[in-house]
N, C-alpha and C positions, 0 to 999 in steps of 0.2 A: 833309760840310759843309752846314750849313743856309744856304740862300740868303738874301739880304738881305731879301726880301719876307716870307718865312716868319719870319725872326728878328724883324722889326718887328711882325708880327702877334702873335707870342708875347709880345713886350714890351708891346704894347698890351693884350692880354688879361690879362697879369700886373698891369699898372697898374690896370686896371678891377677886378680881384679885390681888389687891395690897397686901393683906395678903398672897396669894399664892406665889407671887414673893418674898416677904420678907422671907417666910419660905424656899424657894428655895435658896435664898442668904445666909441665916443662915446655911442651910445644906452644901452649898458650902464651907463656912468658916470652918465648922467642918471637912469636907472632906479634906481640905488643911492640917489641923493639923494631921488627921489620915494618910494622905499620907506620911508625914514625918516619922511617927512612922513605917508605913509599910516598907518604904525604909530602915530604920535602922534595922528592923527585917530581911529583905531579905539580907542585907549586912552581917549580923552576922550569917546567916544560914549556917550550916555545917552538912553534912550527911556522915556517914561512912557505908561501906558495905564490905563484904568479898566475895572472890571467893567461889564456892561451896565446895572446899576442904580446905578452910580457910588458904591457903598458901599466899594469897595476901589480904591486907586490903587497901582500898583507902578512902580518904575523899574528897568530892567535895563541891563546894559552891552552891548557889541557881541556878546558870545557868548550873550546871553540870560540871564545870571546875575542874580538879584535883588540889587540894591544898596540898595533902600529900599522900604518899604511903609507905606501909611497906611490905617488902618481908620476908617471913620466910626462915629458912635454907632449908626447904623442897622445897620451890619455886626455890631456887638457884640451886638445883640438877635436876630440870626439863630440858627437851629438850627445845630449844628456842621456837618452835611452841606451846608447851604445856604451857610454861610460858606466852606467848603472849595471849593465849586463857584465862588463869586464870585472867590476868590483864583486858582484855576486859570484861569478865563476871562481875568482881567486879565493874568496872567503869559503865557498863550499869545498874547494880542494884542500885548503889548509885545515878546515874543520874535520874533514874525512881523515886526513893524516894524523891529526891530533887525537882523534877518537881511537885510531888503531894503536898509536903509541901509548895512550892512556890504558887501554885494555892490556897491552903487553906488559906494561909496568905493574899494574895492579894484579894481573892474573899470575904472573910468574913467581911472585913473592911467596905464595902459599901452596904451590902445586904438590910438594912432597911431604906435607905435614899430616900427621894422623888426624882422623876425623871421628866424630861421635859414633857413627855406626861401627867403627873398628872395635868399640867396647860393647856397645849395646845395639844389636841389629835393628831394633825398632826406632832408634833415635833419629832425628832429622839430620841430614848431611849439611854441615856448615859450608862445604863447597857448593852445594846446590843453592843454598841461601845466598851466598856471595854472587853466584852466576845470575840468579834471578834479579838481585839488586843492581847488577851491571846491565841488565836487560838482555842477557845472553840466552835465557831459557824461560820456560813457563814456571808458574809458582811451584815450589817444592811440595811433594806429596805429604 
């Protein structure tokens, strides 16, 4: 037979664990809603950049894919290799900014949420898994 003190200790520990699991589930539900909003923000993200001489302007989406390009009359007077370089420069700049904004949007949404190791120290961290999938760090341990 388990004595009364031991039983109360087990019940208290069980209630504590239950509260932590409920908090994690609540957090998961909040994250699901935030994930939808994050997806909408990423879908709407557009970034513009110019070539250094401002002869080419490109617009890219969150993935760095070109969605629009404007060539000035000066761009059309360039030699093909110069025009190509201006286009590449503008695209690279826009893609770099899009990547920064994409990481800021997707990273900020979940920064303050509880994580699995908060409940079980040996559990993998969802934050580490997200960072790995974004390419920010090595595979989680």
